[in-house]
C-alpha positions in Angstrom: 6.2 -16.5 -19.0 9.8 -17.0 -16.0 10.4 -20.3 -14.5 10.6 -18.8 -11.3 7.3 -18.3 -11.5 5.7 -21.2 -13.4 7.5 -23.1 -9.4 5.8 -20.4 -7.3 2.2 -21.5 -9.6 2.9 -25.0 -9.6 4.0 -25.5 -5.7 1.1 -23.8 -4.3 -1.3 -25.2 -7.3 -2.5 -21.7 -8.7 -5.1 -21.4 -11.7 -5.0 -18.4 -13.3 -8.5 -15.7 -13.1 -7.3 -12.9 -16.3 -5.0 -13.7 -19.2 -2.2 -11.2 -19.8 -5.0 -9.9 -23.3 -7.6 -8.9 -20.1 -4.9 -7.6 -17.8 -3.5 -5.4 -21.4 -7.2 -3.5 -21.5 -7.7 -2.7 -17.7 -3.8 -1.5 -17.6 -4.8 0.2 -20.9 -8.1 1.5 -19.7 -7.3 3.1 -16.4 -4.1 4.1 -18.3 -6.8 7.0 -19.8 -8.7 7.5 -16.7 -5.5 8.5 -14.7 -6.5 12.5 -14.3 -9.2 10.4 -11.9 -6.4 9.3 -9.6 -7.7 5.5 -9.0 -5.3 4.4 -5.6 -5.1 0.3 -6.0 -2.7 -1.6 -3.4 -2.1 -5.4 -5.4 -0.1 -8.5 -4.1 2.6 -10.7 -6.6 2.6 -14.6 -6.3 6.5 -13.9 -5.9 6.3 -12.7 -2.3 3.6 -11.9 1.2 4.2 -8.1 0.8 1.3 -6.5 0.1 2.0 -3.2 -1.8 -0.5 -0.8 0.4 -2.8 1.9 -1.9 -1.2 4.3 -3.5 -1.7 6.0 -7.8 0.0 3.9 -10.4 2.1 4.1 -14.2 -0.6 1.3 -15.5 2.1 0.4 -18.2 4.9 -0.2 -15.7 2.4 -2.6 -13.8 1.4 -4.3 -17.0 4.8 -5.1 -17.2 4.3 -7.8 -13.2 0.7 -8.9 -14.5 1.9 -12.2 -14.7 2.6 -12.1 -11.6 0.2 -10.3 -9.8 -2.2 -12.3 -7.6 -4.9 -9.9 -6.9 -5.6 -6.4 -7.2 -7.7 -4.0 -4.8 -9.2 -0.8 -6.8 -10.0 1.6 -3.7 -13.0 3.6 -5.3 -12.2 6.0 -3.1 -10.6 8.8 -4.2 -8.9 11.9 -1.3 -8.0 14.8 -2.7 -5.9 17.6 -0.3 -7.2 20.7 0.6 -4.7 22.2 3.3 -4.6 22.2 7.5 -7.6 24.0 8.0 -10.0 22.1 5.2 -10.8 18.0 5.2 -9.7 16.2 2.5 -12.2 15.9 -0.7 -13.8 12.6 -1.4 -14.6 11.9 -4.3 -16.5 7.9 -5.2 -14.9 7.2 -8.1 -17.3 3.1 -8.0 -19.2 4.2 -11.0 -15.9 5.0 -13.4 -13.7 1.3 -12.3 -17.2 -0.2 -12.5 -17.2 1.0 -15.9 -13.9 -0.3 -17.2 -14.3 -3.5 -15.5 -18.0 -4.9 -16.4 -17.2 -2.7 -20.2 -13.8 -5.4 -20.8 -15.6 -8.4 -18.6 -13.2 -8.6 -16.3 -14.9 -10.6 -13.1 -14.1 -9.2 -9.6 -15.5 -9.5 -6.0 -16.3 -7.6 -3.2 -13.8 -7.4 -1.1 -14.5 -5.4 2.6 -15.3 -1.8 0.7 -12.9 -2.5 -2.2 -13.1 -4.1 -5.8 -10.9 -7.1 -6.1 -9.9 -7.9 -9.8 -8.1 -11.5 -9.5 -5.0 -13.0 -11.1 -5.1 -16.1 -9.0 -6.4 -18.4 -7.2 -6.2 -20.5 -4.5 -7.2 -24.2 -3.7 -10.0 -23.6 -1.8 -11.0 -19.7 -2.6 -13.8 -18.8 -3.9 -14.4 -16.3 -4.1 -17.6 -14.0 -4.5 -18.1 -12.8 -8.6 -20.0 -9.7 -9.3 
């Protein structure tokens, strides 16, 4: 881990909730399920910016895992079918939860999303499922 990240972690008193092995397993499993088109959003500890819901390249995301504060999975996948027909929506909750549970990755429910925490801030008490 680089010195800049360690400085941020110490200044903000962050506590790690995931390790590199868990991130590797999570990214690897979802890379294999890329055909599901699951979208995520995430926040890095290095910025206040939240990267909005979009499909990702899991191998590229893995490179940033040491800086991910949290990552949300949107279980609803929309498929565009044309201007005259509404989008087809598919609930991928079962597939997402299957990966999280098989790897023992703790998560919380945030609105209608599944959140995996990379770091916890002082006083944060997410209700893990």
